[in-house]
N, C-alpha and C positions, 0 to 999 in steps of 0.2 A: 217249918212248914213252907212249902214253895208258894210263890206268888202266882195267882191266876193271871190270865191275860188282862182282866179288868183292873187289877190292882198293881200291874207293873208300873214302876216309876218311869216318867219320861214319855215322850211321844212314840207311837209305834213306828218302827222303821219303814221307810218307803223304798220300794223296789227301784233301783237305779236303771234309767233307760240305757239300753245298750249303746256303747260308744261307736260312733260311725268312723269308718276309715276316712282318711283325708280326701281321697278321690270322691267318695260318696257324699261327704259333707259339701264339697265344692259343687257337685252336681245338684244337690238339694238347693243350695243357695242360688245357683244359676236358674233352676226351674222356677223358684219362687220369684226371682227378679224378673224373669220372662213374663210370668203371669201379671206381676204388678205393672210393668212397663206397657204391656198390651192393653191393660185396663185404664191406666192413668197417664201414660206418656213418660217423658224422661226428666221432668222438672224437679222431682223430689230430691232432697239432700240425702247423703249417705246415712245420716242419723235417722231420717224419716224412713228410709228403706229398711234399715236394720230393725227399727221398731215394728214396721209392718210385717217383717219376716219372723219376728220373735227371737232375734239374736242380738248380740252386742255389736256395736260399731267396730270394736277392735277385732272381733271374729270375722266380720265382713272384710276388713282390711288385710287379714291374714291370707285371704285367697285372692282378693282383688285390691291392688294397692291404691286405686282411686276410682271414682265414679265412671270415668271414661273407659277404663279397662273393663269394668263390668258391662257397660253398654256395648262395647265391641264384642265381648264374649257372648252376650245375649244375641246380638245381631248375627254373629257367625253361626251360632247354634240354630237360629231360625232359618237362615238363608243359605249361606255358603256351605255349611257342613251337610246340608241335605241335597246338594246338587248331585244329580245323577249323570255320570259321565256317558252312560249309554244313550242319553238323549242325542248327543252329537253323532253317534253311530247311526241312530235311526234316521236322522235327517239326511245323511250322506249315502244311505243304502239304496243305490239305483236299481237294485233287483226288484224294487217295489215302485208302484206309481207314485209320483210326487204328492198327489192329494192324499193318498193312503199314509204316506210317511208323516206328513204334517198333521193329519188327524191323530195318528198314533202318538206323536210327540205332545201335541197340545192337550189331548185328553189326559195324558199322564202328568204333564206339568200342572194342569189345573187342580189335580188332587193336592198339590202342595200350595199353589198360589191362592187358592180360594179358602184356605184355612184361616180361622180367626186370628191366630197369633201372627201369621205371615202378613196379612193385610194391615193390621193395626200397628205392628212394629215398623213396617215399611213407611206408613203414613207418618207416624210420630218421629221416625228417624229423619224424614224430610224436614219437619219443623225444627228439629234439633240443629240442622245445618252444620253437622260435624264432619261431613264428607264420607260417612260410613256407607252411604248408599252407592257411592261412586264405584266401589269394588264390585258390587252386584251388577251395575249397569255396564261396566267394562266387560265383565264375564259374559253377560247376555249379548253384547255387541259382537265380541270376538268369536264366541262359541256357538251362538244361535243365529243372530240377525244376519251377519255376513254370510255364513254358510247357507241360510235359507235363500238369500238373494242370489248367490252363485248357483244354487240348484234350480232356481226359477229361470235364470239366464240359460243354463244348459238345456232346460226343458223347452223354452220358447224361442231361442235364437240359434242361428247357424254359428259355426265356429268363428267365421270372420266377423260377424256382428258382435259376438261375445267379447272378442279382443278389444273392440272399440268401446262398447258399452261399459265394460268393467273399469274404465278409467274414472268414471264419476258416478257414484251410486248413492248420493245423498238422498234423493227423493225415494229411491227404491227402499233404502233403509228406513225411511220415515213410514212407509207402508207397513213394514214389519212391526215397527214401534206401535202403530195404530192397532194392529191385530192383537198384540200383547196387551195394550191398554184396554181394549174392549173386553178381553177375558178377565183382566184384573178388576175391572169395574163391576163385574158380576159379584165379586167378593165384597167390594166396597158397598154395594147396595144392601148386602146382608149385614156386614160387621161394622159399618160406619153409619149408614143412613137408616138402617133397620126398616127397609122398605121391601117391596115384593121382589122375588127372585123368579127367573125363568122356570116354567113348570118342568122342563126337561133341559137340564144344564148341558148334558152331553150333546143333545141335538142342536142346541144353540151354538156350542163351540164348533161343531161340524159345519153348520151354516156359515159361521164367521170365517172359517178356513176357506170354504168354497168361494165366498165373496172376495176374500183377499186374493185368491188365485186368479179370479176373473179380473180384478183390478190390476194385478201385477202383469198378467198376460197382455192386457190392453196397453199398459204403460210401456212394456218392452217392445211390443209390436209397433207402437207409435215411434219409439226411438229408432227402431230398425228402419222404418219408412223414412224418417228424417235423414238417416245416414245414406240411404239410397238416392235421395234427390240430387245432391251435388254431383254424384257420379253420372246420373242421367243427363244433367245439364251439360256436363263436360262432353259426354258422348254426342249430344246434339250439336255442340259447337264444332266438334271434329267432323261431323257429317257435312255441315255447311262449308 
C-alpha cells in the first residue's frame, strides 16, 4: 500500500529558491547596502551589514573584499554612475539663451540630487571623511561649475574683458557652489530635517537660477568696471 502525503516519513520537501547569477547577487547586495547606508550611515561593521541583509559575512566578502570597497561601490552607484554627460552639452549650447540652458540643466539635475538616497548618502559620506565625496566635487567643478562661469563671462563681458577676468575665478565659482547648495538644501529639508518643502520645487529652482544670474551679472560687470578704471586714469595722465 502506498503512503499518503500525511503518512510520508520525514519532512515535506521545500522548493529551492532559484539560484541567482553572480552579477544579480552582487546587484542585490549593492542595493540592500545602499538602502542600509542611506538609512543608518556607514558606521556598521560588515558582520552587522551581512546580518541586516540576511546573508553571511563570507558571501558579502565574495563580492566586496572589505567595507570600504562596498562603500565606494554604493557611492559610485548613487552619484557617479548616474551622471548624465548631456548636462555638459546643455550648458555649452549657445544656440539657446543662457538662462534657458541653466534652467534646463538644473531642473534635470534636481531629479537626481533631490532623491532620498542621493541626499543621505552624500551627507553620511561627509561624516565618514573617507574622501569619496572628492570625486563628485571634482567632477562638478570641472564639468559644471567652471563651464557655467565661462558661459556667464561670454554672456556678460566683452572678449577683452573675458581674457583678464578668466585669470581668477574663485569668487565666481563660489557663486555657482552657492546655487548648487541652495538646490541640494531643498532635498535636505525633506530627507534630513523632515520639514516643509517648497510648494513648487521647479518654480523655486527657476527662481534660484534667475537670482544666480543676476548676482553673477552684477559681479562680472563690477569686475569689468574695475578693469576699465586704470586705463581711464592712464589716459587722463597722458592728456595732462
